[in-house]
N, C-alpha and C positions, 0 to 999 in steps of 0.2 A: 497752446503751443500750434503755431502754423507754419507754412512754408514747406520746403524740400529738405530732405534729410539723407544722409549717407552713413551707413553703418558698416562695421567690419564683418557682420555676420547678418544671415537672412532674419526678417522679421514679418512673420505671416500676419494678414490682416485678422482682425476679430469682429465677429457677428454675434447678434443674438436672436433667436428664433423662439416663437411661443406655440406650444401645443395646447391649444384651448378646447375643452370638451363641454358637452352639456348633455343633460338627460330630459329629451323631449318626447318621452314615450319610447325612444330607441336611443342608441348611442350617437351623438353627433360630433362631428369635428369642425372646427372653424378653419376655412381655406379662404386665401386671396389669390385672385387671377393677377399675375405679374404684369405689369404695365409696361416694362422696359426690359432690355436685355440684360443678362442671358436669360433664356427661357421665356422670353417675352410672350404672353398668352397661355402659359403652362401654370398649373394650380400649385400652391406651395404654402408653409406657414407664414403667418406675419412675422416679419423680422426684418433685420438689416444691420448694417455697418454700425460698429461702436464709434462714438465721436472722440475726439482727444480728450483726454482728462475725464471721461465718463465711465462710470461704474457699470459692470455687465448687466447687472439687474435694472439699473436705470434706463440703459439702453433698451432693454427687452419691454419694460412698460412704456417707453416714449414710442417706440416703434409698433407696439400694439395699438396704442391710442391714435398714432398718426394715420394707420393704413386701415383701421377699423372702427374708430371711434369708441372703441371699447377701453374702459378704465375702471379702476376700483377693484380689480380681480387680484386675489392673492396669486403669487407666482412662487413655485418651487423648483430650483434648479435639479434637473435628473442627469446631466452629464454634458461632457465636452466632446465634440465630434472634428476631427481634423485630418482625416485621411487625405493625402495628397491627390489631386485630381477631382475632389468634390465640386469644386467651383473653377469653371473654366477661366475665370479672369485672374486666377493665380492661388497659392496657398493660402487657404481661408480656415480659421479654426471658429467654430460657433459654439457658443454656450446655449443648451436648450433648457427651456422652462415649461412647466406643466401648470396648467390652471384649469378651472372647472367654473363655468359661469352659470348662475342662477338665471331663471327666465325673465327677471325684471332687468338683468344688465343684458343678456343675450339678444333681446328684442332692440337693443339700441345699435346693434352692429350696421355700418354703413362704409361702404369702400371710400377712401379718400388718400390724398397724398399720391404715391406711384403705384397704388393697387387700383387696377382697373374694376374689379368686381370683389365683392366678399360675400360668402355664403356659408351655411352650415351644410354638412354633407353626411350621411347616414354612414355608421361604421358596422352597422348589423344586417344590411341588405347585400348579399352576394352582389359584386360587380359594381356597387354604387360609388366606390372610391375611385375617382380618377387617378392616372399616372401623375407622380409628383415630381417637381423639378429637384435639381441638386441630389443629395442622398436623403431626402426628407422621408422616404419610405423606411429605411433604415432606423432613423431617429423615431419615427412614429411607433415601429414595432418594439424598440427599447422603451418607449414611455408606456406603451400598453403593458408589457411585460412588468415594469417597476410598479405601475399603479395597482395591477392585480395582485402582485406578490405582497405590496405594502399593505393593501387592504386586508388580505388575507392574514397577515401576520400582526396586525395591530400597530403598523408604524404610524408614531403620532404625526409626523410631517405629512404623510401622505393622506392620513385621515382629515386632517385640517384643511387640504385643497378642497374636499368634497363636502366639508360642513361649514364652509365660510368662514374658517380660521377659528372655530370653536370646536372643543372635544367634550364629550359626555364621558366621563370615568366609566360608565356601564359599558361603553364601547371597547374598553380595555380590559375586559373581565378574564379570568383564566380561560384557556382554550383558544384566545386569540382569533376566533373566527368572528368578525365584525361586518356588519352591513351584509348579511349573507347573500340577499338578491344582487347587490350591487358586485359583490365579488364575482358571483356566478356570470353577470353580463360582461364584466371586464375579461374574465378568463375566456368567454366564448368570443368576444371581439378579438382578442389576441390570437386566439387560435385560427379565427377565420381570416385574420390579415396575415399569419404565417402561411397558410395555404395560399392565399392569392399572390404574396410576394414570391413564394417559391415558384409559382408558375410562371410568373413575370420577372424574375431576378429582381434587380433593382431597377428604379425607375426611369432611368435615362442612360440610352447607349454611350454617350459621350463619358459618363462617369466610369461605365464598364471598361471601356477602352483605356482611360487614364489609369485607372487602378491596376488593370492587367498589363501594361506596358512595361 
Protein backbone atom coordinates (compact mmCIF):
# COMPACT_ATOMS: atom_id res chain seq x y z
CA UNK A 1 0.00 0.00 0.00
CA UNK A 2 1.24 3.49 -0.76
CA UNK A 3 0.06 7.08 -1.01
CA UNK A 4 -1.88 9.31 1.40
CA UNK A 5 -4.70 8.08 3.62
CA UNK A 6 -7.41 9.68 5.72
CA UNK A 7 -9.06 7.88 8.61
CA UNK A 8 -11.90 8.68 11.00
CA UNK A 9 -9.65 7.91 13.98
CA UNK A 10 -6.01 8.48 14.89
CA UNK A 11 -3.40 5.94 13.80
CA UNK A 12 -0.13 6.13 15.73
CA UNK A 13 3.03 5.25 13.81
CA UNK A 14 4.81 1.95 14.56
CA UNK A 15 8.52 1.41 15.09
CA UNK A 16 10.75 -1.45 16.23
CA UNK A 17 13.84 -1.14 18.45
CA UNK A 18 16.56 -3.66 19.36
CA UNK A 19 18.26 -3.95 22.75
CA UNK A 20 21.33 -5.99 21.83
CA UNK A 21 23.67 -7.14 24.59
CA UNK A 22 26.95 -9.02 24.77
CA UNK A 23 29.29 -10.37 27.43
CA UNK A 24 32.76 -9.06 26.63
CA UNK A 25 34.18 -9.56 30.10
CA UNK A 26 31.69 -6.88 31.10
CA UNK A 27 28.03 -6.37 30.21
CA UNK A 28 27.79 -4.27 27.04
CA UNK A 29 24.97 -2.67 25.07
CA UNK A 30 24.93 -1.93 21.34
CA UNK A 31 24.10 1.71 20.54
CA UNK A 32 23.97 3.79 17.39
CA UNK A 33 24.52 7.52 17.08
CA UNK A 34 21.57 9.01 15.22
CA UNK A 35 22.49 10.60 11.91
CA UNK A 36 19.25 12.55 11.49
CA UNK A 37 16.57 14.41 13.44
CA UNK A 38 15.07 14.10 15.92
CA UNK A 39 17.93 13.75 18.38
CA UNK A 40 20.61 13.98 15.72
CA UNK A 41 23.94 13.10 17.30
CA UNK A 42 22.31 11.36 20.28
CA UNK A 43 22.75 7.70 21.17
CA UNK A 44 19.87 5.27 20.75
CA UNK A 45 18.99 1.64 20.10
CA UNK A 46 19.15 0.39 16.51
CA UNK A 47 15.63 0.65 15.13
CA UNK A 48 13.20 2.55 12.96
CA UNK A 49 9.79 2.73 11.37
CA UNK A 50 7.85 -0.34 10.32
CA UNK A 51 7.16 -0.42 6.58
CA UNK A 52 3.67 -0.91 5.16
CA UNK A 53 2.57 -4.56 5.38
CA UNK A 54 5.72 -5.46 7.35
CA UNK A 55 5.69 -7.65 10.46
CA UNK A 56 7.09 -6.02 13.61
CA UNK A 57 9.79 -8.66 14.08
CA UNK A 58 10.78 -8.40 10.42
CA UNK A 59 11.14 -4.65 10.84
CA UNK A 60 13.39 -5.15 13.87
CA UNK A 61 15.59 -7.61 11.99
CA UNK A 62 15.79 -5.29 8.98
CA UNK A 63 16.61 -2.14 10.97
CA UNK A 64 19.26 -3.95 13.02
CA UNK A 65 21.03 -5.13 9.89
CA UNK A 66 20.61 -1.80 8.05
CA UNK A 67 22.05 0.30 10.87
CA UNK A 68 24.69 -2.01 12.35
CA UNK A 69 25.31 -4.77 9.74
CA UNK A 70 24.43 -7.26 12.50
CA UNK A 71 22.29 -10.21 11.42
CA UNK A 72 21.48 -13.73 12.48
CA UNK A 73 20.75 -12.73 16.08
CA UNK A 74 17.63 -14.28 17.70
CA UNK A 75 15.20 -11.58 18.87
CA UNK A 76 12.68 -11.80 21.71
CA UNK A 77 9.90 -9.24 22.03
CA UNK A 78 9.94 -7.76 25.52
CA UNK A 79 7.15 -5.22 25.31
CA UNK A 80 5.39 -2.33 23.62
CA UNK A 81 6.09 1.27 24.59
CA UNK A 82 3.79 4.07 23.45
CA UNK A 83 3.48 6.89 25.97
CA UNK A 84 2.34 10.05 24.14
CA UNK A 85 5.26 12.48 23.83
CA UNK A 86 7.98 9.84 23.60
CA UNK A 87 8.65 10.90 19.98
CA UNK A 88 8.61 14.56 18.99
CA UNK A 89 7.41 13.64 15.48
CA UNK A 90 4.05 12.44 16.78
CA UNK A 91 2.45 9.56 18.65
CA UNK A 92 4.66 6.53 17.98
CA UNK A 93 4.41 3.05 19.46
CA UNK A 94 7.53 0.90 19.45
CA UNK A 95 7.97 -2.85 19.79
CA UNK A 96 11.16 -3.56 21.73
CA UNK A 97 13.21 -6.71 21.12
CA UNK A 98 15.95 -8.21 23.27
CA UNK A 99 18.97 -10.00 21.79
CA UNK A 100 22.38 -11.26 22.88
CA UNK A 101 25.21 -11.34 20.34
CA UNK A 102 28.08 -13.82 20.52
CA UNK A 103 31.60 -12.55 19.93
CA UNK A 104 31.69 -13.85 16.34
CA UNK A 105 28.65 -11.74 15.45
CA UNK A 106 29.42 -8.80 17.74
CA UNK A 107 32.71 -8.17 15.95
CA UNK A 108 30.85 -7.61 12.65
CA UNK A 109 29.10 -4.45 13.89
CA UNK A 110 29.56 -1.43 11.62
CA UNK A 111 27.45 1.73 11.27
CA UNK A 112 25.40 1.99 8.09
CA UNK A 113 22.26 3.58 6.62
CA UNK A 114 21.16 6.52 8.83
CA UNK A 115 23.38 5.57 11.79
CA UNK A 116 26.41 7.86 12.08
CA UNK A 117 28.22 5.49 14.47
CA UNK A 118 27.70 2.10 16.08
CA UNK A 119 29.48 1.01 19.25
CA UNK A 120 29.34 -1.24 22.31
CA UNK A 121 28.98 0.57 25.65
CA UNK A 122 29.60 -0.97 29.08
CA UNK A 123 26.64 -1.39 31.41
CA UNK A 124 28.89 -2.31 34.31
CA UNK A 125 31.01 0.82 34.70
CA UNK A 126 29.32 3.73 36.53
CA UNK A 127 28.72 6.69 34.23
CA UNK A 128 29.74 4.82 31.08
CA UNK A 129 26.29 4.85 29.51
CA UNK A 130 25.42 8.11 27.71
CA UNK A 131 22.06 9.83 27.82
CA UNK A 132 19.71 8.06 25.42
CA UNK A 133 17.26 9.50 22.88
CA UNK A 134 13.48 9.14 23.13
CA UNK A 135 12.43 6.96 26.11
CA UNK A 136 15.17 4.41 25.51
CA UNK A 137 16.37 4.77 29.10
CA UNK A 138 13.01 3.46 30.31
CA UNK A 139 13.00 0.66 27.74
CA UNK A 140 16.51 -0.39 28.75
CA UNK A 141 15.49 -0.54 32.39
CA UNK A 142 12.51 -2.76 31.50
CA UNK A 143 14.73 -5.02 29.37
CA UNK A 144 17.32 -5.47 32.13
CA UNK A 145 14.63 -6.27 34.66
CA UNK A 146 12.99 -8.81 32.36
CA UNK A 147 16.32 -10.46 31.48
CA UNK A 148 17.41 -10.75 35.11
CA UNK A 149 14.03 -12.03 36.26
CA UNK A 150 13.72 -14.48 33.39
CA UNK A 151 17.18 -15.94 33.92
CA UNK A 152 16.55 -16.29 37.64
CA UNK A 153 13.20 -18.01 37.14
CA UNK A 154 14.28 -20.33 34.34
CA UNK A 155 12.19 -18.71 31.61
CA UNK A 156 12.80 -20.73 28.42
CA UNK A 157 12.44 -17.77 26.06
CA UNK A 158 14.88 -15.60 28.01
CA UNK A 159 17.38 -18.41 28.44
CA UNK A 160 17.30 -19.16 24.70
CA UNK A 161 18.31 -15.55 23.96
CA UNK A 162 21.51 -16.00 25.95
CA UNK A 163 22.28 -19.52 24.74
CA UNK A 164 21.95 -18.91 21.01
CA UNK A 165 18.52 -20.46 20.78
CA UNK A 166 19.37 -23.77 22.50
CA UNK A 167 18.40 -24.87 25.99
CA UNK A 168 20.05 -27.52 28.13
CA UNK A 169 17.35 -29.20 30.23
CA UNK A 170 19.79 -29.03 33.15
CA UNK A 171 19.26 -25.28 33.05
CA UNK A 172 15.63 -25.87 34.03
CA UNK A 173 16.31 -28.05 37.05
CA UNK A 174 14.26 -27.65 40.27
CA UNK A 175 15.19 -24.49 42.10
CA UNK A 176 15.00 -22.45 38.91
CA UNK A 177 18.35 -20.74 39.61
CA UNK A 178 20.06 -20.93 36.23
CA UNK A 179 23.30 -19.38 35.04
CA UNK A 180 24.06 -18.11 38.53
CA UNK A 181 26.89 -15.77 37.55
CA UNK A 182 24.94 -14.34 34.62
CA UNK A 183 21.89 -13.74 36.81
CA UNK A 184 24.03 -11.92 39.37
CA UNK A 185 25.56 -9.81 36.61
CA UNK A 186 22.21 -8.79 35.20
CA UNK A 187 20.78 -7.96 38.59
CA UNK A 188 23.82 -5.79 39.31
CA UNK A 189 23.48 -4.05 35.94
CA UNK A 190 19.77 -3.47 36.48
CA UNK A 191 20.37 -2.06 39.96
CA UNK A 192 23.12 0.26 38.69
CA UNK A 193 20.95 1.50 35.85
CA UNK A 194 18.06 2.10 38.25
CA UNK A 195 20.37 4.28 40.36
CA UNK A 196 21.71 6.23 37.37
CA UNK A 197 18.29 6.76 35.79
CA UNK A 198 16.83 7.88 39.12
CA UNK A 199 19.52 10.54 39.31
CA UNK A 200 18.94 11.69 35.73
CA UNK A 201 15.17 10.94 35.53
CA UNK A 202 14.50 9.94 31.93
CA UNK A 203 16.93 10.73 29.19
CA UNK A 204 15.52 13.75 27.38
CA UNK A 205 13.93 16.97 28.71
CA UNK A 206 11.53 17.12 25.76
CA UNK A 207 10.09 13.76 26.76
CA UNK A 208 9.63 14.90 30.36
CA UNK A 209 7.87 18.08 29.23
CA UNK A 210 5.54 16.19 26.88
CA UNK A 211 4.74 13.50 29.44
CA UNK A 212 3.94 16.01 32.18
CA UNK A 213 1.94 18.41 29.99
